[in-house]
N, C-alpha and C positions, 0 to 999 in steps of 0.2 A: 504457592499458586499452583504447583505441578500436582497432578492425581493420575494414579494409576487405575482407578476404579473404572470398570466398563462402563458404558452409557447404556442406562437401562432402556427397555423397550418403551416405558411409560414416559421416560424423558426424552426419547427421540420422537415420540408421537406428539408430545406437548411442543417440542421445538419446531416441528415441520407441519404441523396441521394447520397452521395459518395460511400455509402457501396452497394447501390441496384446492381451496375453491379458487383461488385467484390465478392459479398456474395450469389447470386442468383445461386450458382452453386450445383449441386446435389452431395453432399460430402456424401459418404457412411457413415451410421450410425451416421449423424451430424444433431444436432437439431437447427443449426445456424438461426436465425430469421433476416433477412435483415431489416425487418420493425421496429425492435427494438433492436437496436445494443446494445451490452455491451461491455465496456471497463474495462479490468482486470488489474489494476495498480500493480500487486504483485505476480508473477510467477518467477520460477526458472527453468534453465537447470540442468539436471543429478540429480534432486531432489531425494535423498535417492535411487540413483542407477536408477531411471526411465529413460528410453530412450528417446531421442528428438521426435522420432516418436510417442510414446505414450503420451508424453506432449502436442503435437500437436492435436492429437485425442481427448483428455481430454478436451482441451480449447474449441474445435469445439463441442463436446457433451455438453458441458455446455451452449452453445449459446454465447459464448464469440466471438467477432469479431475484438478485437483488444487487444493484450496482451503486456505488458512491462515486460521484462527478467531483474532481478534483480541479478548483479553478486555479487560472493565474492570477498574478497580481496585475496591477493596471501598467500599461504601457509608459516607460520612463527612460529617460536618457541620463542614467546615473551609473555611477561605478558598479553598484551592486546588481544592476543588469546588463552588466559589461557594455554600457553606454548602448543599450538597445538590442544587442545581439541576444540577450536571453529572455526577452520580452515575450510573452505567451508561453512562458517555461520552455522557450528554444523549440517549440513544436506547433506555434500558433494555437495553443489551447485557449477555451473561452474564459472569460472572466467570471467574477462572483455573481453578477445578476443572470448572466445566461444560464450558468448551472442550477442557481435557485429557481430561475422560472421553468427549465426543463424538468427538472424533479418534481416542482409542484404539480405539472401537468400530466406527470407520468408516476405519481405516487401509487401505491408504494414501491413499485419496480425500482424506481430511482431516488436516490438520496444524494446529498450534496456536503462538501466540505466548506471552508472559507479560506482566504489567503489574501495576503497583500504584501507589497515589497516593503520589507522590515524597516528601512530607515526612511520611507516617505513619513513626513511629519503626521499624516492622518491614518497611519496603519492600524492602530488599537482601535479607534472608533470604527473602522471598515471593517475589521475581522469581527468586533463585538456585534456589529449590526446584524451579520448572518448567524452569529451563533444564537442571538435573540429570535431568528426566524427558523432556528432548529438544524442548523449546520452540525453534522456528526463529529467532524474533525477539523483541527486547523492544519492545512497543507493543499497541496503539496509546496512546502518551504524549497525553493531551488532558487537560491541567490548567492551572488558572490559576497559572502559576510563571514565573519568569524562565528563559529558555532556558540561561542561563550561571550558574544558582543552584548553590549548593553541592550540594543535595539531587539536581539533575538531573545534576551532575557524577560522583556517586557511581554514577549509573545508566551513566552512558557509561564509567566504568572499569570495571564489571561486564561491559559489552557487550565492551569490549576483551579482558577476562580470558577470556570464553567464547568470543570471536570470532562474534559475532552480530550483526546488524544492529539500528539502531533507528529505530522509523517514529515519525514525529511530526506531530502534527495543528497546521498554524500558522492562527491566526485571530486577526487584530490586536484587541487590547485585551480578548482573552478566553481564549486558550490559547496557551501557549508564547510568553510576551512577549519582545521584543527580537529580532527577525528581522533586524535591520539590524546586530545584534551578531553574529551565529552564525557568521560566518566564524571568530571567533577559536577557536570550539569545534572547528570542523573542522581548524584548525591543531593546536590542542592534542591532538586524538585522531586523528591522521592513519590509525590502524589501524582505527578504527570506520566502518563504511558506514552513511550516514544516509539514511533516506526520506524526503523531503518531501511532502506532502499538505495538501490542503484549501485553503481561500479564499485567504490571504495568500500562500501559496506559488506557487499558480498564476497568481494576479493578477498577481503581479510578473514573469511573463515579458516584461511590457511595460515598456520605458523609461519611457513616457509614463503613469505610474500615480502622480500625487502625493497622492492622496487615499487614505490606507489604509483609511479607514472604508468605502470602495465595496469589497465583497467580491465581486462578481459583474460584473466591467466587460465592457462590451460593445463592439464595434467593431473596428477594424483595430489591430493589435499592432506596435508599434516594438520590434524586435528590441534585446536588451542590457539588458533589466531586471535586477534582483537576482539572481532565481532562474535566470535565463540564465548571469549571471556566476559564480554559485556552483558551478553544474553544470560550467561551461568550467574553471574555474579550479582546482577542487578534487576529486581523483580520488574521495573519499570521499562526495561528494553525489548522491544519486540522485533520481529523481523517480517517485512513485505515482500513476500516472494513473487515480484512482478519485474517486468521488462526483460530484455535480454540477459542481462547480469545475474537475475533471479533464476532464470532457467538454466543458463550456464553453471551456475552454482550447485545445480543438481546434477547435470549431464557429464560434467568433467570427470567426476570420479563416483560413481554410481554406489560403490559400497560405502564410501565416507558419506553420501547423501542418506543412504539408509539409516545409517547409525545417527546422523544430525537431526533428520525428522523425528527420529525416536527420542532423543536427548530432548530436544526443544519443541516437542508436539505440542505444547500448550502456550508457546510464544510465537508461533508462526502463523500468519494470515496469507491467505493467496490473494494476490492482485494481478490484472493482466497488464495494464499499461501498453495496451496494443492498438497500434493504428490500422490494422488490417480490417477488411471491409466484409469479408467471406464469412469468418468466423470458424473457419475448419482448413484442414489441408496444411502442407508443410509451410507455407507463408505466414499462418497464423500463430506468433508466438504465445498468445494468451492460451489458445486450446492446446499448444504444447506443453506449457506448464501444467495445466490441468491433467494432462495425461502423464507427465513424469511425477506428480505427486501421487496420482493414482497407482502408478507401478512401483515407486520408490517406498510407499508407506509400509511399514512392516505388520500392519493390521487395517481393518476396515475403521476401527476407532479412530486410529491417528489420521487416516485419510480424510474422514469427516470432520474431526476437528480443525483440520488446517483448512478445508474449503468452505467450513460453515460454523462450527460451534464456537471456534476462538471469536470470530468476528461478531457473531451473535451476542456474546458476552461481553465482548469489549465496546459494542456500540449500543448496547441494551436495546436490542431488536426482537 
């Protein structure tokens, strides 16, 4: 799946040409660059109370040209939602219908995913409903369940049937339990592309990370951690560089980050997962992640893969 061939001028123009007409608009306050489009695979409606208008302005200010909105499952008083604590993905995120309607009204700038609480009896029909409506992935799966449970495997089987990726939030003792066993799912569902995200996923780029309770480790990284091995050994394991954990994985050890981005240049995709309203400045983690990717990519080709081409290929955009 990895290629070291440079991106040809013809390929680049073909990949970006569709954006030239649509984004050469004089959007007030926008820094969208149609010549270098960015796909953000991880954003939410109603994020921590942020309005949709502010979310849209935030995306444009960051320079994002295509956004995938990831819905929450329904609000339930289940153990899998920590008895309501984790409803709305624990950030008040909107659900399937909100994301679908907003994406439909703002196409092609906005796309959408599909999600549901895995052990809700109607989970599979609910997710399938939105896949039939055009959802680009299943996720964000952020629930207090074992990653290899029967309920989760039904979701993986659905993803395989519809040929869509699955995005999972990994957080030790909180969400998607059993990260150390997940290689078995990668082996069992080799046709499903899995996107790893959040604290436990990014903490485990480091081989020297013995205490899984530490969610935001600092300092130098010793290559060869579980995340690094999964991405190296399994063609269907990808990384979603989003959230504070994704940004921290780049900034904690810049020398390691340069090597990591080069090694996994075909397996990494940019996401913001940012609830900021401005879209710029030190408080905007999403903009900071874009800046870090640009700074730490060893070549323009690697930068463009992570910010655009890898997502374009995965989601067939």
